[in-house]
N, C-alpha and C positions, 0 to 999 in steps of 0.2 A: 442345813440348807446349803445349796450351792448355786452358782450363777452360770448361765449359758449366755455368752456374749456373742452376738452376731456381727462379725467384723470382716466379712469376706468381700463386700462390694467395691466397685470402682469409684463411685461418687462422681459420675460424669458431669453433673450440674455444677461441680466445683473444680472443674478440670485445671484451672490455673494453679490450684493448690494440690489437687490429688494426682496430677501427673508426676509429682515428685515423691509422694508418700500416701499411704492409706489415710482415709478420712479420720479414723480413730486416733491418728498420731498428730493431727492438727493441734497446736498448742495455744492455750489461753493463759496468760499470766505465768508463763514458763513451765506449764504442765500440760501434757497431752490429755485429750478426752479419755483415753484408755487408762492412763495413770490415775486420773480423778475417779473413774469408775472403781478401780481396784482399791483405792484408799477409802472410798465411801463404803464399799462392801466390807472391808476389813473392820471398819469402825462399828459395824453391826454384827460382828462375829462370824461372818461368812469366810470360810477358810479354803474353799475349793471353787475353781471356775474353769469351765471349758470354753475355749475361744475358737469359734468357727472362722477360719481365715481362708484367704484365696489370693486376691490381688496384693502384690508386693508383700507376701506373707513373711519373708525373711526379715523385713524391717520391723515387723511386729515382734517376732521372736527375739530379735536383737535388743529391742527396746525394753522388754519386760521379762525375758527369760522364762524359767520354769517356776519361779516363785517371786512374787512381788508384794511388798507391804504385808507379808504374812499370809498371802493367798497363794495356794499351790495351783499351778496352771497346767492344763493339758490342751493339746491342739488337735483340731479336726480340720482337714483340708478339703475345701469345696472347690473342686476343679471346674465346676460349672458356675463360678461366681458371677458371670455375666447374666445369669438367669434371675428369676425372682427370688425374694427372700425365703419363700417356702422351701427352696432347695437347701438352704442352710439349716433351717429348723428341722427339716426331715433328716438331714445328715446327723443331727444331734439327738435323734429320738432315743438312742441308747443311754443318754446322759441323765434320764429321769429316774435315777436310782435313789433320789432323796427329794424332799421339798426343793423347789427350784425357782429362781427368778430368771425369766427370759428377758434379755436386754438388747435393744438396739444400741449400737456403739457410738452413735452420732449425736448424743445429747449432752449439753452442758447444764448443770443443775445444782441447786443447793443441797447440802448433805441431809437436811431435814426431810427431803423428798424420799430418799432411800430409807431412812429411818421409819417414816410413816408407812411405807409399803411392807417392810420386813416385819414390823411390829403390829400390823393390822390384825384384828381378830378374825378376819375373813381368811379361810384356808386358801381360797382362790381369790385373787384380787387384782384389779387394775387401778391405776392412778388417773384421776380426772381433773383437768383444769376447767372448773365450771364457769370461769370468767370468759372463756373463749366461745364465740359464736362462729360456726363454719362459714367461711367466705371464699374458700378456694380448695386447696388440697389437704386441709386438716383431717387427720384420721380421728374420728370421734368415738368416744365411749358412749354407748346408747343404753339408757336404762328404762325399763318398763316393769311395773309390778314389783319394784324393790330389788331387781336383779339386772345384771348386764345382759343384754340380748344381742349386742353386736359391737364390733370394733371395726369401723368402716369409714370410707370416704363417701359412700353412697347411703344417705340417710333414709331410713324407712319412713313410711307415711304416718305411722302411729307409734308414739313413745311418750314417756312422761317428761324426761329431761335428758340433756346430753352435755358433754364437755370434751375438750380435746384430750386425747390420750397422750401420755408422756412417752410411751414406747417401752414400758416395763410391765411384765405380767408375772405375778406370783402364782405358781401352780403347786397344789398339794400332791404329795406322792400318790395317795390313793386315787387321784383323778387323772394322773398323767396318761394312763392307758387310753382314756377317752379323748384326750387331746391328740395323741398320736393317731388314733382311729379317725378323728375328724380330718387330719391332714391326709391320711392314707386314701380317703375317698377321692381326693383331688390328684394325688400322685398317680393313682391307678389309671386315671384317665389322661395322664400326660400333661397336667397343667403346671409345668415347671416354671412358667413365666409369671405366675401370680405372686402377690405378696402374701406372707403367711397369715396376716390378719384376716384376709378374706376366706381363708381355709378353716376358720374357727367357728363358723355359725353353728355347726352341729354340736361342737363342744359347749357353746353357750346354751344351747337348747337342752342338753343333757345334764349339765353340771351348774350348780348355783355359783355364780361368780359375783363377788361384791366389788365395791369400789371405795377409794379414799379420795376426798377432795383436797386439792393442793393449791387452789386459787390464791394468789397473793404471794406465793413463794416464787423466787426467780428461777427460770429455766428457759431453754430454747432448743429446738432441734436444729441441727446444722445441715441444711440442704442446699441453700442458695448463697451467693455472695453477700446478699443483704442480711442473711442470718449471721454470718461471720461478723459483720459490722455491728449488728445489734448485740451480739454476744460480748464483743469487746467493750462497747460503750455503755450498755445498759445492764447486762447480766453479771459480768465479771466483778464490777465494783460492789455488788450486793452479796457476793458469795462468802465473804469473810466477816 
């Protein structure tokens, strides 16, 4: 298994911090988000990661090099990093030569969360915080008939239950071609400004994707200044 880490964006909503460094290099407890990702991956036996970089990419290369914590790193450069995240995942389409975990780079989380994803019996799997009810921009894992039918901020009218997505997707190698095909339909029509999650509806329709519930485990996405404060005060003390 390998990881595909999407770390190209600017992080405009955290400009006070990201004007000086990429969001994945924001530190909590003396460790950057990226270093924590790599350490958690290594603890689960993942030895390869492809980093999609763009904004201030040299800082990322200098921070982790070509090997970190036993994880061999390769770099893919997204020159269109100001566009939607679909541009980064599309750039990484050739990296699906093994089972893979696609990861947003801006999440602070307990190591058990990565363990639960990697060791899930589901070949294709999303993590769901079932304790979260959508109140704003939360990207939700939506389940109907025992399978994931959407990963979206726009809830469908009919579903069985839902919870917030953590930002990691495990994809089995046999189904990677269908994921790429689902993205291609949007790339072919020039939809470069969309988020990759919205490009996966066809994938969810064609492929059975399971989920693992992680409610109660500490985690947060880092998008806004208040997320940084919550991460420092509430999440970080619970990680060790």
